[in-house]
mmCIF file of the N, C-alpha and C atoms, coordinates in Angstrom:
data_MODEL
# 
_entry.id   MODEL 
# 
loop_
_atom_site.group_PDB 
_atom_site.id 
_atom_site.type_symbol 
_atom_site.label_atom_id 
_atom_site.label_alt_id 
_atom_site.label_comp_id 
_atom_site.label_asym_id 
_atom_site.label_entity_id 
_atom_site.label_seq_id 
_atom_site.pdbx_PDB_ins_code 
_atom_site.Cartn_x 
_atom_site.Cartn_y 
_atom_site.Cartn_z 
_atom_site.occupancy 
_atom_site.B_iso_or_equiv 
_atom_site.pdbx_formal_charge 
_atom_site.auth_seq_id 
_atom_site.auth_comp_id 
_atom_site.auth_asym_id 
_atom_site.auth_atom_id 
_atom_site.pdbx_PDB_model_num 
ATOM 1   N N  . MET A 1 1  ? 1.292   -4.550 25.311 1.00 0.00 ? 1  MET A N  1 
ATOM 2   C CA . MET A 1 1  ? 1.111   -3.462 25.648 1.00 0.00 ? 1  MET A CA 1 
ATOM 3   C C  . MET A 1 1  ? 1.200   -3.415 27.199 1.00 0.00 ? 1  MET A C  1 
ATOM 4   N N  . GLY A 1 2  ? 1.847   -2.768 28.146 1.00 0.00 ? 2  GLY A N  1 
ATOM 5   C CA . GLY A 1 2  ? 1.898   -3.229 30.008 1.00 0.00 ? 2  GLY A CA 1 
ATOM 6   C C  . GLY A 1 2  ? 0.752   -2.603 30.630 1.00 0.00 ? 2  GLY A C  1 
ATOM 7   N N  . HIS A 1 3  ? 0.824   -2.787 31.638 1.00 0.00 ? 3  HIS A N  1 
ATOM 8   C CA . HIS A 1 3  ? -0.539  -1.830 32.984 1.00 0.00 ? 3  HIS A CA 1 
ATOM 9   C C  . HIS A 1 3  ? 0.307   -1.221 33.102 1.00 0.00 ? 3  HIS A C  1 
ATOM 10  N N  . ILE A 1 4  ? -1.039  0.430  33.503 1.00 0.00 ? 4  ILE A N  1 
ATOM 11  C CA . ILE A 1 4  ? 0.216   1.216  34.050 1.00 0.00 ? 4  ILE A CA 1 
ATOM 12  C C  . ILE A 1 4  ? -0.601  1.369  35.515 1.00 0.00 ? 4  ILE A C  1 
ATOM 13  N N  . LYS A 1 5  ? 0.300   1.062  36.799 1.00 0.00 ? 5  LYS A N  1 
ATOM 14  C CA . LYS A 1 5  ? -0.421  1.526  37.943 1.00 0.00 ? 5  LYS A CA 1 
ATOM 15  C C  . LYS A 1 5  ? -0.718  2.809  37.877 1.00 0.00 ? 5  LYS A C  1 
ATOM 16  N N  . GLU A 1 6  ? -1.826  2.969  38.960 1.00 0.00 ? 6  GLU A N  1 
ATOM 17  C CA . GLU A 1 6  ? -1.743  4.478  39.058 1.00 0.00 ? 6  GLU A CA 1 
ATOM 18  C C  . GLU A 1 6  ? -1.205  4.823  40.743 1.00 0.00 ? 6  GLU A C  1 
ATOM 19  N N  . PRO A 1 7  ? -1.472  5.519  40.851 1.00 0.00 ? 7  PRO A N  1 
ATOM 20  C CA . PRO A 1 7  ? -0.433  6.278  42.631 1.00 0.00 ? 7  PRO A CA 1 
ATOM 21  C C  . PRO A 1 7  ? -1.545  6.654  42.905 1.00 0.00 ? 7  PRO A C  1 
ATOM 22  N N  . VAL A 1 8  ? -1.515  5.975  44.201 1.00 0.00 ? 8  VAL A N  1 
ATOM 23  C CA . VAL A 1 8  ? -2.738  6.703  45.003 1.00 0.00 ? 8  VAL A CA 1 
ATOM 24  C C  . VAL A 1 8  ? -3.415  8.173  45.045 1.00 0.00 ? 8  VAL A C  1 
ATOM 25  N N  . GLY A 1 9  ? -4.192  7.852  44.677 1.00 0.00 ? 9  GLY A N  1 
ATOM 26  C CA . GLY A 1 9  ? -5.389  9.522  44.715 1.00 0.00 ? 9  GLY A CA 1 
ATOM 27  C C  . GLY A 1 9  ? -4.909  10.079 43.440 1.00 0.00 ? 9  GLY A C  1 
ATOM 28  N N  . VAL A 1 10 ? -4.868  8.988  42.317 1.00 0.00 ? 10 VAL A N  1 
ATOM 29  C CA . VAL A 1 10 ? -4.459  9.844  40.936 1.00 0.00 ? 10 VAL A CA 1 
ATOM 30  C C  . VAL A 1 10 ? -5.158  8.624  40.507 1.00 0.00 ? 10 VAL A C  1 
ATOM 31  N N  . ASP A 1 11 ? -6.246  9.483  39.216 1.00 0.00 ? 11 ASP A N  1 
ATOM 32  C CA . ASP A 1 11 ? -6.870  8.405  38.456 1.00 0.00 ? 11 ASP A CA 1 
ATOM 33  C C  . ASP A 1 11 ? -6.884  9.011  37.190 1.00 0.00 ? 11 ASP A C  1 
ATOM 34  N N  . PHE A 1 12 ? -6.867  7.987  36.524 1.00 0.00 ? 12 PHE A N  1 
ATOM 35  C CA . PHE A 1 12 ? -6.116  8.471  34.971 1.00 0.00 ? 12 PHE A CA 1 
ATOM 36  C C  . PHE A 1 12 ? -7.837  7.953  33.922 1.00 0.00 ? 12 PHE A C  1 
ATOM 37  N N  . VAL A 1 13 ? -7.554  9.224  33.424 1.00 0.00 ? 13 VAL A N  1 
ATOM 38  C CA . VAL A 1 13 ? -9.210  8.874  32.425 1.00 0.00 ? 13 VAL A CA 1 
ATOM 39  C C  . VAL A 1 13 ? -8.653  9.286  30.778 1.00 0.00 ? 13 VAL A C  1 
ATOM 40  N N  . VAL A 1 14 ? -9.011  8.153  30.325 1.00 0.00 ? 14 VAL A N  1 
ATOM 41  C CA . VAL A 1 14 ? -9.080  8.609  29.060 1.00 0.00 ? 14 VAL A CA 1 
ATOM 42  C C  . VAL A 1 14 ? -10.192 9.067  28.287 1.00 0.00 ? 14 VAL A C  1 
ATOM 43  N N  . ASP A 1 15 ? -9.531  9.737  27.382 1.00 0.00 ? 15 ASP A N  1 
ATOM 44  C CA . ASP A 1 15 ? -11.625 10.581 26.521 1.00 0.00 ? 15 ASP A CA 1 
ATOM 45  C C  . ASP A 1 15 ? -10.816 10.607 24.935 1.00 0.00 ? 15 ASP A C  1 
ATOM 46  N N  . SER A 1 16 ? -11.268 9.877  24.787 1.00 0.00 ? 16 SER A N  1 
ATOM 47  C CA . SER A 1 16 ? -11.066 10.268 22.925 1.00 0.00 ? 16 SER A CA 1 
ATOM 48  C C  . SER A 1 16 ? -12.205 11.475 22.668 1.00 0.00 ? 16 SER A C  1 
ATOM 49  N N  . THR A 1 17 ? -11.083 12.805 21.462 1.00 0.00 ? 17 THR A N  1 
ATOM 50  C CA . THR A 1 17 ? -11.799 13.559 20.706 1.00 0.00 ? 17 THR A CA 1 
ATOM 51  C C  . THR A 1 17 ? -12.985 13.028 20.227 1.00 0.00 ? 17 THR A C  1 
ATOM 52  N N  . PRO A 1 18 ? -13.555 13.379 18.988 1.00 0.00 ? 18 PRO A N  1 
ATOM 53  C CA . PRO A 1 18 ? -14.409 13.394 17.681 1.00 0.00 ? 18 PRO A CA 1 
ATOM 54  C C  . PRO A 1 18 ? -13.247 13.980 16.810 1.00 0.00 ? 18 PRO A C  1 
ATOM 55  N N  . LEU A 1 19 ? -13.044 13.408 15.619 1.00 0.00 ? 19 LEU A N  1 
ATOM 56  C CA . LEU A 1 19 ? -12.444 13.614 14.209 1.00 0.00 ? 19 LEU A CA 1 
ATOM 57  C C  . LEU A 1 19 ? -12.802 14.607 13.434 1.00 0.00 ? 19 LEU A C  1 
ATOM 58  N N  . THR A 1 20 ? -12.809 15.729 12.984 1.00 0.00 ? 20 THR A N  1 
ATOM 59  C CA . THR A 1 20 ? -13.805 16.470 12.453 1.00 0.00 ? 20 THR A CA 1 
ATOM 60  C C  . THR A 1 20 ? -13.322 15.727 11.050 1.00 0.00 ? 20 THR A C  1 
ATOM 61  N N  . ILE A 1 21 ? -14.117 16.417 9.911  1.00 0.00 ? 21 ILE A N  1 
ATOM 62  C CA . ILE A 1 21 ? -14.634 16.004 8.553  1.00 0.00 ? 21 ILE A CA 1 
ATOM 63  C C  . ILE A 1 21 ? -13.058 16.169 8.640  1.00 0.00 ? 21 ILE A C  1 
ATOM 64  N N  . GLU A 1 22 ? -12.560 16.796 8.146  1.00 0.00 ? 22 GLU A N  1 
ATOM 65  C CA . GLU A 1 22 ? -11.151 17.858 7.319  1.00 0.00 ? 22 GLU A CA 1 
ATOM 66  C C  . GLU A 1 22 ? -10.014 16.278 8.153  1.00 0.00 ? 22 GLU A C  1 
ATOM 67  N N  . ASP A 1 23 ? -9.777  16.454 9.454  1.00 0.00 ? 23 ASP A N  1 
ATOM 68  C CA . ASP A 1 23 ? -8.713  15.212 9.702  1.00 0.00 ? 23 ASP A CA 1 
ATOM 69  C C  . ASP A 1 23 ? -9.386  14.019 9.387  1.00 0.00 ? 23 ASP A C  1 
ATOM 70  N N  . ARG A 1 24 ? -10.239 13.424 8.835  1.00 0.00 ? 24 ARG A N  1 
ATOM 71  C CA . ARG A 1 24 ? -10.514 11.858 8.762  1.00 0.00 ? 24 ARG A CA 1 
ATOM 72  C C  . ARG A 1 24 ? -10.382 12.781 7.495  1.00 0.00 ? 24 ARG A C  1 
ATOM 73  N N  . LYS A 1 25 ? -10.344 13.054 6.707  1.00 0.00 ? 25 LYS A N  1 
ATOM 74  C CA . LYS A 1 25 ? -9.516  13.252 5.130  1.00 0.00 ? 25 LYS A CA 1 
ATOM 75  C C  . LYS A 1 25 ? -8.182  13.383 4.848  1.00 0.00 ? 25 LYS A C  1 
ATOM 76  N N  . LYS A 1 26 ? -7.848  13.539 5.884  1.00 0.00 ? 26 LYS A N  1 
ATOM 77  C CA . LYS A 1 26 ? -5.916  14.458 5.752  1.00 0.00 ? 26 LYS A CA 1 
ATOM 78  C C  . LYS A 1 26 ? -5.662  12.819 6.461  1.00 0.00 ? 26 LYS A C  1 
ATOM 79  N N  . ILE A 1 27 ? -6.030  11.924 7.139  1.00 0.00 ? 27 ILE A N  1 
ATOM 80  C CA . ILE A 1 27 ? -6.142  10.741 7.656  1.00 0.00 ? 27 ILE A CA 1 
ATOM 81  C C  . ILE A 1 27 ? -6.319  9.984  6.306  1.00 0.00 ? 27 ILE A C  1 
ATOM 82  N N  . SER A 1 28 ? -6.943  9.701  6.017  1.00 0.00 ? 28 SER A N  1 
ATOM 83  C CA . SER A 1 28 ? -7.494  8.747  4.976  1.00 0.00 ? 28 SER A CA 1 
ATOM 84  C C  . SER A 1 28 ? -6.252  9.040  3.731  1.00 0.00 ? 28 SER A C  1 
ATOM 85  N N  . GLU A 1 29 ? -5.896  10.714 3.239  1.00 0.00 ? 29 GLU A N  1 
ATOM 86  C CA . GLU A 1 29 ? -4.748  11.273 2.600  1.00 0.00 ? 29 GLU A CA 1 
ATOM 87  C C  . GLU A 1 29 ? -3.392  9.861  2.264  1.00 0.00 ? 29 GLU A C  1 
ATOM 88  N N  . ILE A 1 30 ? -3.679  9.974  4.147  1.00 0.00 ? 30 ILE A N  1 
ATOM 89  C CA . ILE A 1 30 ? -1.835  9.752  4.390  1.00 0.00 ? 30 ILE A CA 1 
ATOM 90  C C  . ILE A 1 30 ? -1.377  8.334  4.486  1.00 0.00 ? 30 ILE A C  1 
ATOM 91  N N  . ILE A 1 31 ? -3.200  7.316  4.647  1.00 0.00 ? 31 ILE A N  1 
ATOM 92  C CA . ILE A 1 31 ? -2.759  6.125  4.997  1.00 0.00 ? 31 ILE A CA 1 
ATOM 93  C C  . ILE A 1 31 ? -2.982  5.352  3.341  1.00 0.00 ? 31 ILE A C  1 
ATOM 94  N N  . ALA A 1 32 ? -3.176  6.446  2.012  1.00 0.00 ? 32 ALA A N  1 
ATOM 95  C CA . ALA A 1 32 ? -3.872  6.072  1.399  1.00 0.00 ? 32 ALA A CA 1 
ATOM 96  C C  . ALA A 1 32 ? -2.645  5.899  0.498  1.00 0.00 ? 32 ALA A C  1 
ATOM 97  N N  . TYR A 1 33 ? -1.221  6.959  0.316  1.00 0.00 ? 33 TYR A N  1 
ATOM 98  C CA . TYR A 1 33 ? 0.065   7.139  0.162  1.00 0.00 ? 33 TYR A CA 1 
ATOM 99  C C  . TYR A 1 33 ? 0.079   6.102  0.661  1.00 0.00 ? 33 TYR A C  1 
ATOM 100 N N  . TYR A 1 34 ? 0.203   6.472  1.604  1.00 0.00 ? 34 TYR A N  1 
ATOM 101 C CA . TYR A 1 34 ? 1.317   4.907  2.141  1.00 0.00 ? 34 TYR A CA 1 
ATOM 102 C C  . TYR A 1 34 ? 0.929   3.422  1.282  1.00 0.00 ? 34 TYR A C  1 
ATOM 103 N N  . LYS A 1 35 ? -0.313  2.713  1.643  1.00 0.00 ? 35 LYS A N  1 
ATOM 104 C CA . LYS A 1 35 ? -0.097  1.785  1.090  1.00 0.00 ? 35 LYS A CA 1 
ATOM 105 C C  . LYS A 1 35 ? -0.090  1.537  -0.937 1.00 0.00 ? 35 LYS A C  1 
ATOM 106 N N  . ALA A 1 36 ? 0.284   3.349  -1.617 1.00 0.00 ? 36 ALA A N  1 
ATOM 107 C CA . ALA A 1 36 ? 0.966   3.411  -2.267 1.00 0.00 ? 36 ALA A CA 1 
ATOM 108 C C  . ALA A 1 36 ? 1.949   2.998  -2.613 1.00 0.00 ? 36 ALA A C  1 
ATOM 109 N N  . THR A 1 37 ? 2.919   3.924  -1.526 1.00 0.00 ? 37 THR A N  1 
ATOM 110 C CA . THR A 1 37 ? 3.991   4.218  -1.883 1.00 0.00 ? 37 THR A CA 1 
ATOM 111 C C  . THR A 1 37 ? 4.999   3.157  -0.777 1.00 0.00 ? 37 THR A C  1 
ATOM 112 N N  . GLY A 1 38 ? 4.288   3.220  0.224  1.00 0.00 ? 38 GLY A N  1 
ATOM 113 C CA . GLY A 1 38 ? 5.337   1.834  1.296  1.00 0.00 ? 38 GLY A CA 1 
ATOM 114 C C  . GLY A 1 38 ? 6.330   3.297  1.877  1.00 0.00 ? 38 GLY A C  1 
ATOM 115 N N  . ARG A 1 39 ? 5.859   4.579  1.980  1.00 0.00 ? 39 ARG A N  1 
ATOM 116 C CA . ARG A 1 39 ? 6.861   5.026  2.627  1.00 0.00 ? 39 ARG A CA 1 
ATOM 117 C C  . ARG A 1 39 ? 5.709   6.786  3.036  1.00 0.00 ? 39 ARG A C  1 
ATOM 118 N N  . LYS A 1 40 ? 6.613   7.263  4.046  1.00 0.00 ? 40 LYS A N  1 
ATOM 119 C CA . LYS A 1 40 ? 5.745   7.810  4.951  1.00 0.00 ? 40 LYS A CA 1 
ATOM 120 C C  . LYS A 1 40 ? 5.515   9.462  4.566  1.00 0.00 ? 40 LYS A C  1 
ATOM 121 N N  . MET A 1 41 ? 4.309   9.649  4.423  1.00 0.00 ? 41 MET A N  1 
ATOM 122 C CA . MET A 1 41 ? 4.025   11.528 3.709  1.00 0.00 ? 41 MET A CA 1 
ATOM 123 C C  . MET A 1 41 ? 4.349   12.443 4.317  1.00 0.00 ? 41 MET A C  1 
ATOM 124 N N  . PRO A 1 42 ? 5.610   13.484 3.578  1.00 0.00 ? 42 PRO A N  1 
ATOM 125 C CA . PRO A 1 42 ? 6.186   14.188 3.998  1.00 0.00 ? 42 PRO A CA 1 
ATOM 126 C C  . PRO A 1 42 ? 5.396   15.198 4.754  1.00 0.00 ? 42 PRO A C  1 
ATOM 127 N N  . LEU A 1 43 ? 5.056   15.728 5.768  1.00 0.00 ? 43 LEU A N  1 
ATOM 128 C CA . LEU A 1 43 ? 4.218   16.529 6.163  1.00 0.00 ? 43 LEU A CA 1 
ATOM 129 C C  . LEU A 1 43 ? 4.434   17.735 6.248  1.00 0.00 ? 43 LEU A C  1 
ATOM 130 N N  . SER A 1 44 ? 3.809   19.154 6.322  1.00 0.00 ? 44 SER A N  1 
ATOM 131 C CA . SER A 1 44 ? 4.889   20.326 7.030  1.00 0.00 ? 44 SER A CA 1 
ATOM 132 C C  . SER A 1 44 ? 4.333   20.234 8.305  1.00 0.00 ? 44 SER A C  1 
ATOM 133 N N  . LYS A 1 45 ? 5.389   21.269 9.005  1.00 0.00 ? 45 LYS A N  1 
ATOM 134 C CA . LYS A 1 45 ? 5.274   21.402 10.098 1.00 0.00 ? 45 LYS A CA 1 
ATOM 135 C C  . LYS A 1 45 ? 4.085   22.303 10.690 1.00 0.00 ? 45 LYS A C  1 
ATOM 136 N N  . ALA A 1 46 ? 3.132   22.132 11.774 1.00 0.00 ? 46 ALA A N  1 
ATOM 137 C CA . ALA A 1 46 ? 2.362   22.778 12.667 1.00 0.00 ? 46 ALA A CA 1 
ATOM 138 C C  . ALA A 1 46 ? 2.614   24.448 12.985 1.00 0.00 ? 46 ALA A C  1 
ATOM 139 N N  . LYS A 1 47 ? 2.558   25.475 12.380 1.00 0.00 ? 47 LYS A N  1 
ATOM 140 C CA . LYS A 1 47 ? 2.264   26.671 12.498 1.00 0.00 ? 47 LYS A CA 1 
ATOM 141 C C  . LYS A 1 47 ? 2.376   27.078 13.848 1.00 0.00 ? 47 LYS A C  1 
ATOM 142 N N  . LYS A 1 48 ? 3.614   27.327 14.487 1.00 0.00 ? 48 LYS A N  1 
ATOM 143 C CA . LYS A 1 48 ? 3.361   28.264 16.029 1.00 0.00 ? 48 LYS A CA 1 
ATOM 144 C C  . LYS A 1 48 ? 2.527   28.856 16.214 1.00 0.00 ? 48 LYS A C  1 
ATOM 145 N N  . LYS A 1 49 ? 1.850   29.237 17.341 1.00 0.00 ? 49 LYS A N  1 
ATOM 146 C CA . LYS A 1 49 ? 0.912   30.323 18.053 1.00 0.00 ? 49 LYS A CA 1 
ATOM 147 C C  . LYS A 1 49 ? 1.791   31.544 18.608 1.00 0.00 ? 49 LYS A C  1 
ATOM 148 N N  . THR A 1 50 ? 1.708   32.113 18.869 1.00 0.00 ? 50 THR A N  1 
ATOM 149 C CA . THR A 1 50 ? 2.354   33.486 19.042 1.00 0.00 ? 50 THR A CA 1 
ATOM 150 C C  . THR A 1 50 ? 1.266   33.967 19.952 1.00 0.00 ? 50 THR A C  1 
ATOM 151 N N  . LEU A 1 51 ? 1.866   34.235 21.586 1.00 0.00 ? 51 LEU A N  1 
ATOM 152 C CA . LEU A 1 51 ? 0.984   35.014 22.371 1.00 0.00 ? 51 LEU A CA 1 
ATOM 153 C C  . LEU A 1 51 ? 1.028   36.757 21.561 1.00 0.00 ? 51 LEU A C  1 
ATOM 154 N N  . ALA A 1 52 ? -0.019  37.453 21.591 1.00 0.00 ? 52 ALA A N  1 
ATOM 155 C CA . ALA A 1 52 ? -0.388  38.602 21.951 1.00 0.00 ? 52 ALA A CA 1 
ATOM 156 C C  . ALA A 1 52 ? -0.167  38.937 23.073 1.00 0.00 ? 52 ALA A C  1 
# 
């Protein structure tokens, strides 16, 4: 992994967001599927948000 140089006057901030329990379970399912089959788990497409 390379080093990213910050441009003058710009600060890069890395902020991780905590995972929900539902997200943790889904990630665990995906990892278990991959370990059992050696293939990526087929995922459904995310629903698009519509502006009202």
